[in-house]
ROKOL-433129 format. One line per 8 residues: number of its first residue (from 1); their letters; for each residue x, y, z of N, C-alpha, C, O. Coordinates in steps of 0.001 Angstrom, whole numbers, plus 500000, padded with zeros to 6 digits. Atoms other than C-alpha are relative to their C-alpha. Layout:
BEGIN
NUM> A> X,Y,Z,X,Y,Z,X,Y,Z,X,Y,Z | ...
END
This chain:
BEGIN
1> MASVEIEN> 502124,500211,499383,093583,148696,022648,499133,499032,499704,498496,499428,498728 | 500636,500701,500913,091665,145818,021807,498272,500099,501247,498105,500714,502301 | 500934,500165,498977,087947,144742,023188,500476,498548,500524,501557,497992,500331 | 499703,501746,498846,087665,141127,025539,498664,499653,499377,497690,500377,499167 | 501858,500950,500396,084651,138637,024294,500779,498299,501311,501836,497688,501470 | 500201,501180,499123,084322,135758,026843,498867,499191,499995,497745,499564,500335 | 501104,500196,500812,082488,133279,025512,500166,498264,500538,501103,497492,500335 | 499885,501057,499686,080771,130142,027511,500951,499677,500684,501423,498620,500264
9> VRKSFGTV> 498320,500406,499528,083954,129825,029574,499288,499241,501184,498169,499550,501594 | 499971,501015,498994,084143,126882,032340,501341,499606,500726,502336,499323,500059 | 498972,500526,499358,086525,125948,035017,499956,498999,501070,499029,499175,501860 | 499996,500619,498809,087083,123536,037460,501328,499334,500851,502435,498998,500430 | 498769,500320,499170,089222,122516,040131,500337,498292,500611,500727,498021,501747 | 500078,501242,499933,089184,118530,039633,498541,499953,499995,497850,499798,498988 | 501619,500791,500060,085805,117796,040425,498747,501338,500438,497529,501282,500272 | 500632,499084,499832,084541,120911,041480,500260,501547,499433,501276,502233,499319
17> GVIHGVSV> 500110,498933,501291,083230,123751,039310,500151,501226,500472,499597,501379,501561 | 499459,498687,499422,084471,127228,039939,499239,500846,498969,498516,501791,499286 | 500889,498361,501142,083012,129352,036662,499240,498823,499564,499645,497662,499501 | 500800,500542,500841,080163,128150,035060,499523,500101,498429,498645,499256,498254 | 500706,500131,501212,079167,128628,031448,499999,501751,499718,499233,502224,498878 | 499619,498175,500052,080538,133123,031956,500138,500262,498473,500874,499751,497629 | 499878,499185,501454,079681,135334,028887,499974,501174,500471,499210,501607,501333 | 499705,498385,500576,080869,138722,028174,500795,500635,499785,501973,500555,500131
25> HIDDGEFV> 499120,499077,501079,081752,141410,025949,500334,501570,500760,499464,502030,501499 | 498999,499490,499571,084432,144304,026907,500350,501236,499314,501565,501364,499161 | 499947,499550,501325,084200,146828,024493,501016,500822,500277,501311,501184,501416 | 498719,499676,499638,087445,148514,023440,500498,501636,501230,499768,502521,501676 | 500267,499321,498802,088308,150730,025938,499255,500525,501226,499130,501591,501828 | 501351,499493,498615,085750,150420,028635,500736,499083,501139,501561,498176,501251 | 499090,499858,498487,086626,150409,031979,498520,498681,501383,497502,498947,502022 | 501559,500717,499358,084609,146806,033712,500926,499355,501651,502115,499201,501926
33> ILVGPSGC> 499506,500174,498997,084728,145764,037133,499469,498586,500294,498241,498518,500238 | 500791,501857,499364,083854,141691,038274,499961,500164,501600,500921,500225,502368 | 500247,499313,498755,082474,142586,041351,499624,498483,500855,499069,497801,499994 | 500948,501550,498704,081184,139042,044266,500742,500433,501079,501582,501323,501207 | 499066,499869,498908,082089,138303,047641,500598,498986,499589,500330,498606,498450 | 499098,500390,500152,084782,136004,048043,499178,498320,500011,498180,497706,500388 | 500783,501966,500799,084826,132214,046338,498929,500871,498904,498818,499867,498201 | 500721,500380,500869,082377,133474,043826,500821,500161,498377,500118,500762,497564
41> GKSTLLRM> 499235,500322,500882,085191,132900,040845,500498,501789,499185,500617,501940,497969 | 499769,498887,501196,086099,136775,039734,501750,499634,499813,502389,499576,498763 | 498293,499847,501047,090134,136304,040214,500547,498797,499333,501432,498811,498477 | 500186,500596,501142,089837,133372,038916,499631,500142,498560,500268,499475,497744 | 500066,500404,501242,088179,134125,035713,501296,501100,499459,502009,500754,498517 | 498826,499203,500205,090847,137278,035622,501392,499978,499622,502148,500740,499020 | 499025,500432,500384,093349,134991,035760,500460,499029,498673,501530,498774,498121 | 500304,500961,501182,092002,132642,033047,500503,501008,498561,501063,500698,497509
49> IAGLESIG> 499849,498941,501377,092172,135972,030755,501261,500189,500218,501918,500480,499218 | 498654,499109,500382,095477,136961,031843,501302,498516,499470,502500,498493,499187 | 499070,501246,500278,096682,133270,031128,500974,499380,501215,501945,498627,501143 | 499387,500820,498910,097752,132320,034330,499441,498713,500824,500031,498101,501714 | 500037,501029,499627,095689,129724,034922,498662,499335,498166,498197,500219,497446 | 500600,500182,500582,093508,127641,032256,498716,499186,500347,498154,498633,501293 | 501490,499795,499712,090525,127459,030688,499431,498715,499548,499973,498370,498498 | 500460,501034,500126,088259,123988,030678,499177,499993,499406,498752,498872,499126
57> SGLIRIGD> 500911,499663,501576,085935,125269,028060,499876,501174,499159,500872,501815,499494 | 500275,499311,500073,084978,127768,026326,501147,500755,499317,502179,500109,499134 | 499289,499292,501137,086783,131055,023933,500198,500924,501126,499429,501128,502065 | 499927,498682,499239,088507,133966,025523,500337,500819,498300,501349,500517,497667 | 498851,499033,500506,089094,136653,022853,500811,501482,500321,500279,502355,501005 | 499712,498728,499409,091594,139560,023152,500653,500526,498978,501837,500260,498770 | 500349,499097,501123,090991,142030,020038,499696,498543,499122,498972,497596,499431 | 500779,501566,501088,090629,139190,017044,500743,499146,500157,501265,498553,499214
65> RVVNQLEP> 498906,501533,500274,092733,136484,018402,499393,499164,501261,498932,499838,502182 | 500615,500958,499151,091492,133862,020575,501258,499901,500979,502298,499965,500324 | 498900,500105,499233,094014,133555,023348,500293,499003,500619,501413,498747,501062 | 500200,501781,499446,092924,129973,024634,501459,499306,500745,501721,499034,501917 | 499204,500348,499611,096088,128778,024274,501589,500463,500266,502550,499802,500661 | 499122,499101,500576,098429,131590,023574,500805,500123,502456,500220,500120,503539 | 499522,499651,498971,101224,132141,026611,499390,501352,500961,498597,502128,500427 | 500580,498646,499533,100322,134988,028998,500911,501170,499444,500461,502242,499040
73> KDRDIAMV> 499145,498844,500833,103639,136913,027644,499785,500695,498609,500238,501766,498202 | 500167,499374,501085,102161,137011,024346,498138,500577,499644,497659,500995,498590 | 501292,499736,499484,098497,137690,025556,499766,502168,499156,498939,502692,498408 | 499988,498914,500414,099609,141474,025074,499242,501257,501439,498781,502398,501492 | 500314,499212,498661,098815,142402,028762,500455,500339,501239,501668,500549,501263 | 498972,499079,498753,099885,143750,031995,499347,499772,501403,498278,499466,500875 | 501090,500596,498705,098004,142869,035362,500856,500708,501119,502082,500792,501044 | 499317,499590,498800,098746,144526,038799,499176,499617,500892,497976,499889,500936
81> FQNYALYP> 500192,501245,498915,098460,142129,041658,499721,501309,501178,499950,502513,501296 | 500591,499525,498253,097009,142905,045259,501713,500528,500870,501803,501527,501584 | 498634,500209,499306,101037,142449,046573,500642,500856,499045,501831,500570,499191 | 499064,499554,500568,102527,144772,044016,501506,499168,499352,501894,499364,498200 | 499190,500954,500210,105343,142335,043843,500886,500769,499095,501231,500312,498005 | 498479,500080,500423,108166,144315,042999,501280,499861,500638,501309,499547,501828 | 498715,500205,499536,111956,144196,043359,499962,500344,500603,499423,501435,500417 | 498586,499506,498845,113693,144822,046443,500895,501004,499887,501027,502168,500265
89> QMTVAQNM> 498313,499484,500089,116960,145373,045481,500019,500606,498919,501167,500738,498498 | 500663,499035,501383,115244,147536,042135,499614,500876,500579,498771,500914,501475 | 501071,498334,499590,114762,151385,042353,499175,499815,499235,499140,498935,498375 | 501504,499698,501334,111608,152380,040497,500401,500227,499088,499286,500165,498569 | 499831,499942,501159,112778,152897,037642,500749,498951,499402,500517,498859,498197 | 500029,501201,500470,114573,149571,037150,498839,499054,500428,499200,497881,500335 | 500905,500623,499256,111462,148117,038681,499266,499943,498706,499047,498906,498080 | 501184,499325,500813,109069,150314,036115,501156,499131,498761,500637,498065,498429
97> GFALELKG> 499811,500699,501366,111480,148925,032967,500642,498884,500089,501642,498812,499375 | 499923,501476,500054,111904,145264,033770,499800,499758,499280,500773,499690,498529 | 500238,500642,500783,110112,143982,031635,500278,500215,498694,500278,499301,497869 | 499532,499935,501196,111199,145897,028756,501259,499929,499476,501650,500191,498338 | 498577,500534,500116,114611,144816,029311,500458,498694,499628,501483,498416,499006 | 500012,500785,500282,114130,141917,029135,499597,499185,498470,499931,498205,497805 | 500248,500425,501670,112382,142007,025914,501244,500091,498948,501492,499612,497842 | 498617,498840,501212,115578,144013,024458,499946,501217,499673,500722,501957,499068
105> VKKAEIDA> 500305,498479,500448,114049,146909,024223,501558,500976,500828,501994,500855,501973 | 498979,499763,499848,117180,149143,023928,499367,501221,500973,498242,501719,500919 | 500161,499382,498834,117621,151323,027073,499710,501664,499730,499637,502305,500778 | 499728,498935,500360,117463,154687,025432,498590,500248,499725,498199,501412,499646 | 501307,500270,500348,113737,153432,024617,499359,499700,501194,498370,500262,501664 | 500676,500031,498097,113090,152126,028193,500157,501484,500888,499296,501978,501617 | 499907,498286,498574,114305,155706,030297,498557,500653,499157,497443,500504,499657 | 501105,499600,500059,111962,157501,028048,498502,499635,500223,497608,500480,500262
113> KVNEAAEI> 501749,500500,500230,108495,155062,028207,499988,500285,501498,499110,500937,502062 | 500090,499549,498183,109958,154985,032390,499829,501504,500308,498937,501801,501102 | 500251,498596,499774,110117,158648,032508,498390,500794,499526,497849,501643,500236 | 501153,499778,500454,106899,159267,030519,498974,499558,501022,498145,500389,501395 | 500839,500693,499059,105008,156753,033029,500308,500941,501489,499689,501514,502386 | 500039,499102,498432,106242,158390,035777,500169,501503,500412,500556,502077,501430 | 500461,498851,499508,105286,161605,034899,498413,500266,500277,497802,501086,500962 | 501868,499883,499925,101436,160866,034362,499892,499052,501285,498832,498427,501261
121> LGLTSLLK> 499909,500697,498559,102093,158979,038033,500403,500865,501294,500329,500458,502453 | 498664,499368,498969,104345,161961,039874,500676,499448,500841,500955,499776,501994 | 498753,500754,499554,106645,159439,040310,501617,500621,499693,502699,500355,500216 | 498597,499050,500408,109374,161702,038793,501497,500472,501321,502698,500600,501082 | 499155,499768,498841,111277,162492,042048,500020,498634,500562,501006,498561,501296 | 500187,501441,499466,110594,158800,043131,501090,499099,499695,501626,498333,500495 | 499268,501177,500792,112800,156932,040377,501042,499736,500798,500762,498620,501235 | 499197,500724,499521,115989,156363,042268,499742,499178,501922,500415,498599,502775
129> RLPKQLSG> 500201,501067,499096,114405,154860,044919,499745,498837,500135,499542,498138,499143 | 499826,501700,500483,114252,151344,046214,498358,499896,500812,498007,500852,501503 | 501333,499981,499931,110596,150361,046981,499886,499841,501610,498888,500329,502141 | 500166,499828,498558,111260,149731,050825,499550,501944,500584,498758,502196,501492 | 499726,498735,499958,111812,153956,050662,498472,500923,499782,498273,502137,499734 | 501180,499059,501020,107993,154414,049304,499194,499349,500997,499402,498407,501761 | 501051,500547,498993,104833,154229,051021,498616,499282,499137,498669,499363,497910 | 501019,500939,500675,101587,152094,049913,499644,500764,498976,499340,500174,497939
137> GQRQRVAM> 500418,499582,501360,100768,154543,047549,500631,500138,499177,500015,500001,498120 | 498725,499735,500921,103641,155158,045696,500069,498412,499437,499407,498239,498415 | 499428,501020,500267,104898,151517,045319,498496,499435,499213,498462,498913,498099 | 501071,500463,501408,101014,150772,044105,499686,500672,498776,498971,500204,497890 | 499646,498892,500868,101689,153809,041999,501321,499181,498579,501230,499144,497352 | 498897,500517,500863,105110,151992,040589,499783,498723,499029,500083,498474,497862 | 501067,501198,501178,102938,148592,039834,499367,500344,498936,499425,499722,497875 | 500762,499221,501483,100925,150676,037477,500577,500608,499252,500206,500669,498079
145> GRAIVRDP> 498736,499797,501581,104247,152356,035763,500043,498342,499748,499361,497863,498843 | 499897,501624,500623,105041,148420,035544,499512,499947,498737,500021,500105,497627 | 501169,499810,501384,102411,148330,033247,499630,500907,498802,499320,500424,497713 | 500079,499049,500631,102008,151583,031667,501029,499764,498790,500833,499991,497596 | 499124,499527,500875,105367,151169,030368,499952,499351,498941,500578,499727,497950 | 499578,500862,501143,104735,148185,028170,499104,499965,498383,499200,499395,497296 | 500848,499745,500907,101772,149787,026592,499174,498635,499590,499374,498104,498498 | 500110,501073,500537,099799,146765,026689,498472,499817,498946,498035,500968,498924
153> QVFLFDEP> 501577,500204,500180,096037,145776,024879,499011,500226,501276,498025,500957,501369 | 501328,499957,498329,094100,145487,028431,501537,500025,501044,502658,499550,500867 | 499837,500050,498786,095117,146334,031913,499190,499334,500840,498206,499975,501206 | 500792,500662,499372,093659,143631,033907,500335,500469,501813,501501,500839,501947 | 499311,499626,497836,094171,144491,038704,499055,499040,500614,497841,499208,500722 | 500420,500665,498762,093308,142120,040840,500292,500602,501197,501452,500724,501592 | 499894,499823,499199,092123,143538,043844,501306,501314,500693,501780,501443,501822 | 498500,499183,499551,095125,146356,043850,499791,501012,500868,500615,501917,501002
161> LSNLDAKL> 499972,498646,499047,093523,148646,046519,500156,499315,501559,500554,499904,502564 | 500284,500597,498913,092995,146058,049066,501350,500381,501406,501158,500460,502620 | 499171,500048,498746,096173,146520,051129,500398,501123,500429,501402,501365,501100 | 499654,499029,499577,095707,149683,051386,498908,500424,501058,497825,499843,501126 | 500831,499681,499201,094315,152000,054474,498886,500721,499337,498877,500656,498108 | 501455,499732,500565,090624,153793,053942,500107,501191,499629,498943,501541,499435 | 499568,498478,499594,091943,157502,053716,500525,499596,497646,500132,500184,496638 | 498868,499769,501166,094388,156345,050343,499039,499363,499015,498489,499969,498096
169> RVAMRAEI> 501194,500083,500564,092012,153651,049235,499434,500972,498964,499845,500966,497804 | 500797,499046,500769,089502,156587,047952,501029,500812,499253,500849,500835,498036 | 499222,499543,500852,092415,158572,046839,500855,499465,498321,501320,500092,497370 | 498740,500629,500542,094369,155765,045008,498486,499720,498985,498726,500053,497824 | 501402,499795,500698,090312,155282,043436,500046,500756,498279,500280,500540,497090 | 499407,498316,501212,090477,158846,041627,500998,500274,499010,500705,500735,497906 | 499091,500791,500722,094067,157944,040430,499378,499469,498242,499228,499951,497119 | 500313,501210,500948,092936,154896,038478,499705,500442,499397,500343,500927,498463
177> KSLQKRLG> 500830,499703,501160,089748,155765,037093,500614,501588,498999,500486,501797,497793 | 499333,498818,500751,091465,159122,036049,501315,499701,498985,501711,500434,498078 | 498365,500172,500509,094930,157456,034916,499147,499073,498948,499567,499327,497819 | 500469,500607,501352,092449,154831,032465,499616,500805,499071,500007,500677,497911 | 500625,499480,500951,090378,157375,031086,501185,500783,499433,500785,501277,498379 | 499461,498739,500681,093276,159733,030036,500915,499053,499400,501290,499660,498398 | 500096,501192,501069,094793,156260,028376,499066,499423,499034,499347,499149,497867 | 500564,500652,501036,092214,154874,026919,499970,498525,500142,498924,497898,499973
185> TTTIYVTH> 500049,501894,499766,093207,150962,027586,498383,499220,500546,497715,499417,501562 | 500768,500775,499391,090640,148626,027744,500429,498920,501474,501486,498288,501447 | 499690,499757,498494,090603,147712,031718,499123,499196,500506,498039,499742,500711 | 500730,500703,499061,089077,144779,033528,500799,499751,501830,501994,499677,502118 | 499632,499510,498746,089325,144966,037305,499262,498941,501430,498043,498809,501318 | 500122,500548,499488,089003,142756,040307,499498,500275,501492,500283,500275,502441 | 500008,499460,498320,087250,143783,043599,499039,499346,500941,498019,499276,500256 | 501158,499434,499560,084832,143129,046252,499584,500581,500952,499158,499903,501887
193> DQIEAMTM> 500160,498616,499659,084241,146198,047612,499153,500530,498486,499700,500754,497406 | 500825,499522,500668,080955,147324,045782,500122,501288,499800,499642,501850,498815 | 500267,498631,500128,081701,150782,046702,501263,500314,498877,501179,501273,498110 | 499104,499394,501447,085018,150793,044132,499070,499866,498867,498760,500837,498178 | 500850,499773,500911,082753,149608,041870,499306,500133,499428,499133,499591,498337 | 501141,498975,500085,080030,151814,041928,500579,501324,499173,500185,501884,498150 | 499931,498445,500346,082093,155009,041902,501229,499714,498475,501315,500588,497613 | 498817,500208,500795,085188,153444,039506,499373,499312,498406,499971,499633,497378
201> ADKIVVLK> 500591,500641,501279,083026,151386,036570,499691,500521,499317,499126,501559,499661 | 501306,499187,500673,081556,152355,033370,498872,498678,499832,497650,498808,499909 | 501204,501062,500143,080091,148452,032768,500865,498982,501742,502043,498807,502052 | 499592,500652,498975,079966,146345,036269,499378,498344,499566,498339,498154,498933 | 500611,501512,500331,079744,141995,036070,500165,499509,501576,501098,499377,502369 | 500119,500266,498363,078236,141025,039284,500375,498155,499815,500108,497557,498772 | 499804,501613,499990,079248,137103,039939,500011,499151,501361,500985,499276,502103 | 500087,500867,498821,078274,134654,042780,500096,498083,499145,499631,497789,498044
209> DGVIEQVG> 499417,500652,500199,079564,131295,042530,499809,499549,498835,498924,498846,498349 | 499274,500209,501912,081054,131128,039033,499049,500327,499001,499149,500395,497776 | 501135,498901,501550,077867,132773,037395,499519,501045,500018,498940,501372,501053 | 500397,498120,500038,077031,136547,036349,498635,499817,500456,497965,498849,500095 | 501131,499937,499479,073880,137784,038510,499590,500802,499233,498428,500721,498836 | 500586,499440,500854,074040,140520,036306,500878,501195,499011,502084,501414,499124 | 498515,499004,501036,075851,143118,033704,499325,500926,499652,498183,500787,499214 | 501430,498412,499695,074618,147267,033859,501400,500793,500483,502450,500473,501040
217> SPLELYDR> 499345,499033,499679,076199,149982,034240,499607,500346,501395,498421,500277,501716 | 500730,499619,498384,076181,151153,038278,499007,500340,500159,498344,499879,501088 | 501378,500147,499563,073267,152378,037947,499073,499999,500153,498214,500489,500887 | 501460,500403,499912,071137,150720,036630,499935,498628,500469,499147,497744,500132 | 499776,501732,499151,072359,147579,038873,499630,500757,500730,498579,500303,501184 | 500655,499735,498469,071673,150090,041825,498564,500040,499276,497942,499011,499538 | 501057,499274,499810,068402,151814,040384,498802,498250,499358,497584,498278,499178 | 501234,501075,500705,066618,148119,038910,501368,498370,499762,501635,497697,498766
225> PANVFVAG> 499642,501416,499451,068760,145033,040363,499282,499023,499609,498098,498960,499940 | 501062,501010,500252,067658,141957,038818,499364,498671,500554,498485,497909,500151 | 501162,500869,499167,067045,139832,041785,500986,500170,501606,501961,500917,501682 | 499824,499370,498816,067672,139733,045804,501372,500328,500014,501707,501441,500419 | 498754,500014,500130,071256,139108,045243,500893,500983,499660,501671,501383,500525 | 499722,498644,500865,072444,141759,043287,499345,501483,500788,499959,502548,500852 | 500452,498543,499495,069858,144425,045173,500932,499615,501520,501563,500550,502012 | 499149,499987,498594,071667,143386,048437,501501,500308,500184,502033,500603,501254
233> FIGSPSMN> 498382,500161,499858,075263,143444,047815,500447,501879,498978,501550,502425,499008 | 499516,498911,500928,075308,146785,045334,498642,500800,500566,497421,500648,500590 | 500575,499307,498768,074640,149462,047679,499990,500123,501125,499290,499292,501704 | 499519,499954,498606,075869,150722,051132,499503,501066,501324,499858,502225,501537 | 500104,501048,499533,074333,149881,053683,499321,499128,498725,499232,499356,497518 | 501110,500808,500938,072150,147185,052262,499074,500416,499781,498676,501378,500437 | 501538,499706,500161,068867,147305,050770,498753,499230,501258,498846,498004,501202 | 500742,500552,499629,066279,146247,052984,499156,498951,499255,499075,498762,498041
241> MLSGTIEN> 500271,501512,500897,064559,143053,052351,498949,499709,501320,499173,499699,502530 | 500934,500368,499121,061091,142119,053612,499112,499345,499291,498800,499468,498106 | 500822,501018,500622,058846,139457,053429,498176,500098,500242,497603,499853,501303 | 501827,500009,499531,054874,139752,053504,499312,499700,498562,499778,499120,497581 | 500650,500348,501230,051774,139929,051132,499853,501493,499869,500153,502455,500576 | 500868,498501,500947,050196,142754,048908,498296,500090,500843,497666,499058,501071 | 501202,499629,499907,046950,144097,050081,499787,501502,499555,500693,502310,499353 | 500261,498797,500586,044938,147065,048917,498621,499750,500630,497749,498926,500351
249> DGGARLVL> 501522,499873,499606,042130,148271,051234,500090,501792,500140,500437,502550,501045 | 499873,498183,500253,041848,152068,049742,502086,500224,499984,502614,501206,500506 | 498791,499602,499827,045750,151853,049379,501230,499085,500332,501553,498861,501499 | 499762,500720,499401,047933,149665,049164,501246,499670,500859,502026,500546,501231 | 499584,500409,498778,049712,147842,051486,501567,499111,500238,501964,498648,499169 | 498763,501338,500096,053103,145423,052386,499378,499751,501885,499397,500527,502840 | 500346,499966,498534,051611,143682,055591,501042,498405,500012,501187,497503,499187 | 498723,501006,499257,054457,141322,057630,499609,498804,499927,498607,498425,499320
257> GSGASIPI> 500663,501513,498911,054237,137873,059317,499717,500488,501229,498558,500152,501472 | 500161,499687,499765,054396,139499,061986,498282,501048,500613,497839,501265,501741 | 501186,499111,500150,051070,141768,061277,500713,501626,499645,500028,502626,499434 | 499968,498705,500226,052551,144672,060695,500090,500068,498965,500652,499254,498233 | 500401,499548,501512,051349,146848,057633,500469,501451,499652,500333,502503,500276 | 498866,499280,499955,053642,148688,055941,499684,501077,498472,500207,500721,497416 | 500201,499515,501340,052262,151517,053108,501037,500248,498957,501874,501148,498901 | 499062,499355,501509,053977,151314,049656,499360,500549,498795,498267,501040,499080
265> AKDGGVKP> 500091,499932,501211,053441,151988,046432,499834,499247,498978,500821,499081,498262 | 500171,500579,500598,051662,149899,044396,500409,500457,498427,499885,501351,497762 | 499133,500555,501233,054208,148765,041153,500635,498889,500297,500475,498059,501192 | 499418,501852,500051,056248,145908,040436,499088,498973,499150,499543,497862,498875 | 500686,501007,500652,053412,144244,038541,500027,498878,500739,500407,497729,500512 | 500393,500935,499563,052191,143173,041397,498624,499973,500401,497930,500763,499760 | 501493,500093,500348,048661,142313,042405,499353,499675,501879,500076,498993,502606 | 500468,500229,498446,046514,142190,046268,499869,497665,500030,499234,496875,499332
273> GDKVVFGI> 499372,501332,499189,047695,138391,047938,500700,499931,499118,500614,498853,498530 | 498633,500931,499820,050620,138232,046748,500910,499880,500195,501618,500701,499613 | 498830,500005,499352,053375,137206,048387,501424,500401,499425,502025,499705,498607 | 498542,499945,500474,056621,138584,047736,501312,500687,501330,501255,500648,502559 | 498903,499419,499197,059959,140352,049067,499567,501304,499069,499197,501615,497937 | 500085,498614,500163,059799,143641,049446,501227,500606,500227,501709,500461,501351 | 499104,499683,499319,063010,145723,048874,499850,500965,499922,498903,501305,499213 | 499863,498458,499324,063813,149292,050138,501262,500447,500685,501567,499976,501781
281> RPEHIELD> 498839,499121,500017,067056,151608,050127,499791,500176,501311,498659,500404,501739 | 499681,498622,498401,068437,153059,053980,499537,500673,499524,498405,500925,499939 | 500300,498108,500095,068268,156527,052016,498398,499940,499486,497721,500952,499664 | 501637,499715,499906,064628,155978,051177,499254,500089,500677,498138,500337,500220 | 500813,500226,498870,063204,155714,054268,500112,500774,500926,500994,500446,501719 | 499733,499232,499154,062888,158434,056343,498319,500425,500783,497206,499906,500697 | 500960,499676,498568,060815,160414,059332,498948,500722,499254,499014,501446,498261 | 501448,499726,500476,057192,160971,058948,499193,499963,501022,498448,499065,501415
289> PDNGIEAR> 501525,500272,498640,055135,162057,061860,498833,500279,499598,498100,500578,500541 | 501677,499864,499844,051636,162516,060289,499293,498216,499393,498317,497534,499705 | 500119,501363,500537,052143,159200,058009,500892,498770,500155,500916,497844,499344 | 498524,500734,500472,055456,157332,059131,499046,498911,501224,498376,499496,502074 | 500062,501369,499381,054457,153590,060962,501267,500550,501109,502179,501374,501164 | 498526,499564,499009,056505,153430,063927,500754,498618,500411,500170,497555,500623 | 499419,500700,499959,059170,151546,064448,500739,499887,501252,500763,500999,501780 | 499148,499805,499109,061440,150664,067364,501380,500114,500002,501734,499184,499277
297> IEVVEPTG> 499259,499872,500009,064841,151657,067845,501170,499193,500575,501415,499139,501781 | 499094,500572,499034,067753,149537,068248,501378,499821,499705,502139,498904,500013 | 498158,499369,499773,071190,151204,067417,499409,501358,498719,498761,501592,497699 | 499949,498381,500860,071627,154797,066520,501755,499834,499665,502514,499258,500444 | 498523,500097,499842,075417,155331,064672,500038,501583,499246,500562,501487,498136 | 499505,498388,499855,075745,159212,064222,501177,500714,499207,501849,501468,499911 | 499111,500118,500752,078292,159685,060969,500769,501878,499810,501735,502466,499323 | 499693,498464,500731,078202,163326,060766,498911,501179,499256,498401,502267,499523
305> AETHVLAK> 500752,499420,501099,076394,163991,057731,499020,499712,500059,498056,500468,499941 | 501489,500781,499940,073869,161040,058169,500134,499691,501340,501061,499973,502101 | 500723,501363,498806,072215,158734,060922,499690,499452,499511,498980,499729,498545 | 500192,501308,500667,072079,155609,060152,499875,499009,501375,500726,498291,501900 | 500917,500783,499423,069531,154112,062489,499477,498802,499793,498520,498800,499018 | 500546,501418,499877,068924,150020,063047,498661,499979,500674,498451,500420,501804 | 501267,499817,498920,065341,149578,063931,498677,498696,499787,499296,497780,499246 | 500876,501399,499883,062138,146559,063955,498519,500873,500233,497957,501454,501162
313> IGDADVTC> 501401,499725,500279,059029,147442,062598,499387,498263,499947,499794,497447,499120 | 500613,501065,500072,056833,144358,063469,501284,499079,500791,501727,499294,501919 | 499253,500987,499430,059133,141776,064226,501619,500292,499000,502734,499794,499153 | 498351,500206,501247,061866,142913,060926,500673,501208,500046,500436,502416,500063 | 498554,498264,500039,065277,144778,060950,499736,500867,498787,499439,500521,497644 | 499509,498505,500927,065655,148166,059246,500308,500949,499952,500005,502014,500490 | 498431,498364,499372,068378,150331,058949,499538,500779,498642,499539,500365,497483 | 499826,499200,500605,067614,153438,057621,501170,501257,499853,501889,501534,500813
321> VLRERITV> 498842,498706,499359,070056,156765,056713,499128,501160,499907,498321,501409,499011 | 500996,498658,499359,068410,159832,058130,501167,501462,499968,502003,501570,500865 | 499918,498942,499847,069570,163327,057192,500488,500791,501118,501570,501372,501196 | 500255,499726,499526,068530,164322,059943,500865,500166,501030,501411,499069,500920 | 499763,501003,498942,070442,164231,063369,499275,500252,500898,498954,501266,501518 | 501593,500116,498917,067838,163128,065375,500974,499345,501831,501839,498475,501932 | 499727,500718,498743,068470,162592,069546,499083,498816,500514,497909,498711,500871 | 501141,501451,500258,067105,159421,069717,500609,499049,501325,501492,499659,501929
329> REGETIPL> 499361,501106,499410,068182,156588,071950,499254,498383,499730,498040,498224,499607 | 500770,500682,499647,067797,153064,071973,498508,499356,500208,498039,500477,500408 | 501516,500375,499020,063998,151458,073246,499260,500926,499394,498063,500745,499618 | 501326,498841,500245,062236,154775,071490,499427,499447,498962,499277,498290,498568 | 500851,500381,501791,060541,154806,068317,499866,500816,499451,499866,501757,500244 | 500040,499097,500838,060171,157016,065558,499295,499230,498621,499533,498122,498140 | 500682,500191,501050,057744,157204,062677,500635,500101,498757,500639,501094,498029 | 499774,500230,501791,059134,156008,059442,499073,499236,498654,498217,498352,498653
337> AFARGHGH> 501128,500033,501076,057584,155859,056150,501182,499639,498097,502401,499579,497937 | 498941,501323,500987,059243,154103,052755,499506,500728,498551,498601,500342,497813 | 499945,499334,501084,059902,156960,050009,499116,499204,498653,499707,498295,498071 | 500428,500276,500915,056872,156353,047198,500846,499949,498809,501418,500945,498365 | 499577,499715,501630,058260,154779,043581,501714,499530,500202,502647,499330,499424 | 498429,500945,499556,061413,153334,045285,500040,499224,500916,500583,499288,502019 | 500134,501245,499178,060366,150115,046249,500021,499373,499010,499495,499792,497978 | 500049,500413,501035,061389,147100,044361,499140,498620,500590,498789,498403,501750
345> FFAPETGA> 500853,501362,499283,059477,143548,044497,501054,499054,499399,501991,499246,498625 | 498352,501149,500832,061613,140166,043803,498493,498793,500912,497836,498851,501951 | 500475,501259,499861,059734,136800,043716,500693,499099,501343,501914,498964,501260 | 499741,500268,499368,059902,134904,047119,501265,498943,500008,502248,498805,500736 | 500149,501767,500591,060353,131188,045009,501596,500784,499922,502387,500782,500866 | 498350,499991,500492,063802,132501,043369,500798,501106,500331,502025,501139,500228 | 499255,499070,499568,064488,135607,044605,500222,501232,498642,500672,502363,498827 | 500068,498944,500647,064057,137145,040804,499628,501877,499638,499626,502128,500843
353> RLAD> 500416,499204,500018,063157,140360,040172,498439,500134,499104,498349,499704,497954 | 501123,500347,500655,059337,140783,039323,499675,501587,499077,499772,502785,499344 | 500645,499423,500928,057974,142183,036369,499411,501854,500628,498730,502179,501601 | 500792,498106,499322,057173,146662,036710,499129,499885,499196,498265,500756,499093
END
C-alpha cells in the first residue's frame, strides 16, 4: 500500500489542454473517487497515474517514487476497467492468475493467491467456468480478483459499474466498498455517477474541464459546496438554484425577477440589496399550509417512499422531494416553504460560495 501524490499535473492533446494543473494528495489506504461530467478529464488523469497516458508536466508519486517515466508494469498498480477485459478462452482461474504467470511466479503460489481472492469474492465455485458462462456481476468480480492477486500498492477503477443494470450496480457498490476496507489498499475510482461517489468514497475530487472544483468528504461537498457547479452536481435530484435579490422587511426574503417573494433564513453573509444565487436542496422544501408560498405544479412523480414534485414559483422552476403521498394534479397549487438554515448563497457573477 502507498500514498499517491499528484502535483500540478497538466496534459494536452495537441493544442487542446485537458488537464490544467491538478494537484491532490491521496493518503495510504484511502478510497478516493474522481467524479465529474463526461469530458472533464477524470479518466485521462487516472490513465496518467496508471502510465497509460504521458504526463505533459508535473509530478505523480506512488509511495516515495516519482513514476512519471515508469512503465505501467513497474508502477505496482492494478487497474479494473469498464469492459472487464477478460480472455474468453481462459477459465476464471486462468484469467485471475495470468498476470502472475507472465511474471514467472510459481504455479503453487499462483494457485494459492487465486484461491484466496476467489474466496474473498465468492468465486470459488466458478473457477473452472469461462467468462461467457458468467453474469455481468460475476465477470466484474473476476476482473477485481485479477487485480487482487497482484497485491498492488494502488487499485485503479475506471467506471467499473457502467455496464451493469441498476440493481446490480447497487450490490456491486457495496461489494467494492467492503472489499476495499477489508484489504486496506489505496484506491482511486473514476465515475460520472455522483451517487456512487457519495456512497463509496472517503474523499471526492470534483473535476470540471480539467480543473478541480472541490475536494472533500461526501458530506462536506453535500453540506458546503464550494460553487454552483459542485452544488448542482452533488445530490440527486440536483439542488435548486434561484436568482434574486435579498430584502428584509421584518424578515429576510428572496425576491425573484418575476416579483415572487420567498421567506428565507438570512445567513451566508448576505445583506439587503445583494443579488445572489440562492440554492436549496429538494429535500429541504416542505409543505407548509400556514406559511408556505403558492407554487404551481408542473409534474408529479410518485416513487413510493417519496413524491417528487416539479413546480413553479413565479417563473422559477423548483423541484421538491416530499415524504407525504400527496394527491394533486398538474396545474394545481401547493404551499411550499424552504426549511430554515438549509440555504446556500452563491455569487451570481462567479458562482462561488459566499462566506457564511
